[in-house]
C-alpha positions as CSV (number, residue, x, y, z in Angstrom):
1,M,-29.1,7.8,8.8
2,A,-28.6,3.6,8.8
3,I,-26.6,3.8,11.7
4,F,-28.7,6.0,13.9
5,L,-31.8,4.0,12.7
6,R,-29.8,0.5,13.7
7,T,-28.4,1.8,17.3
8,G,-30.7,4.5,18.1
9,S,-28.0,7.0,19.1
10,L,-26.5,9.8,16.9
11,W,-23.2,9.8,18.7
12,V,-22.3,6.5,17.1
13,S,-22.8,8.2,13.7
14,V,-21.3,11.4,14.4
15,I,-18.1,9.5,15.6
16,Y,-18.5,7.3,12.4
17,H,-18.9,10.0,10.3
18,A,-15.7,12.3,11.9
19,L,-13.7,8.7,11.4
20,W,-14.9,8.6,7.8
21,D,-13.8,12.5,7.2
22,F,-10.4,11.8,8.7
23,A,-9.7,8.6,6.5
24,I,-10.5,10.2,3.3
25,F,-8.4,13.6,4.4
26,M,-5.3,11.7,5.0
27,I,-5.9,9.5,1.8
28,G,-6.1,12.9,-0.2
29,L,-2.9,14.3,1.6
30,A,-1.1,10.9,0.7
31,S,-2.6,11.0,-2.9
32,Q,-1.5,14.5,-3.3
33,Q,2.1,13.8,-2.6
34,A,2.3,10.9,-4.5
35,M,1.2,12.9,-7.2
36,E,3.5,15.5,-6.7
37,Q,6.4,12.9,-7.0
38,Q,5.0,11.0,-10.2
39,Q,4.0,14.3,-12.0
40,A,5.3,12.2,-15.6
41,L,2.7,9.4,-14.9
42,E,-0.2,12.1,-14.5
43,E,-2.0,11.5,-17.9
44,A,-2.2,7.7,-17.4
45,G,-4.2,8.1,-14.0
46,K,-7.0,10.1,-15.3
47,G,-9.1,7.2,-15.1
48,Q,-8.2,6.5,-11.9
49,Q,-9.1,9.9,-10.8
50,M,-12.7,8.9,-11.6
51,L,-12.5,5.3,-10.0
52,V,-11.1,6.3,-6.7
53,P,-14.0,8.6,-5.3
54,L,-16.5,5.5,-6.4
55,L,-14.5,3.1,-4.7
56,L,-14.2,5.2,-1.3
57,I,-18.2,5.8,-1.2
58,L,-19.1,2.0,-2.5
59,P,-18.5,0.6,1.0
60,N,-20.7,3.0,2.8
61,V,-23.5,2.5,0.4
62,L,-23.4,-1.0,0.5
63,Y,-23.0,-1.0,4.5
64,G,-26.0,1.5,4.6
65,A,-28.3,-0.8,2.6
66,W,-27.4,-3.5,4.5
67,L,-28.0,-1.9,8.1
68,L,-31.4,-0.8,6.6
69,R,-32.5,-4.2,5.5
70,K,-34.4,-5.0,8.3
71,V,-35.9,-1.5,9.3
72,R,-39.8,-1.2,8.9
73,A,-41.7,1.9,8.2
74,T,-43.5,3.1,11.5
75,T,-45.9,5.1,10.4
76,A,-49.6,3.7,10.2
77,H,-51.4,3.8,6.8
78,R,-54.7,5.2,7.5
């Protein structure tokens, strides 16, 4: 939504979302292959399994907040 409000184009948001989904898919695929190779370290990596999704989402949240920093409400109060 922040990208749409800043650019005025829905296509920029659609392209960004598609690229983000592709990147997450590739990271997940690489992670799955790595986990299959290192099953012995599975117990040690449980804390990282919770941290990785947060680290993947946090940049988008921060970027969206940065984009929205100067957006003002356009509705008039009566």
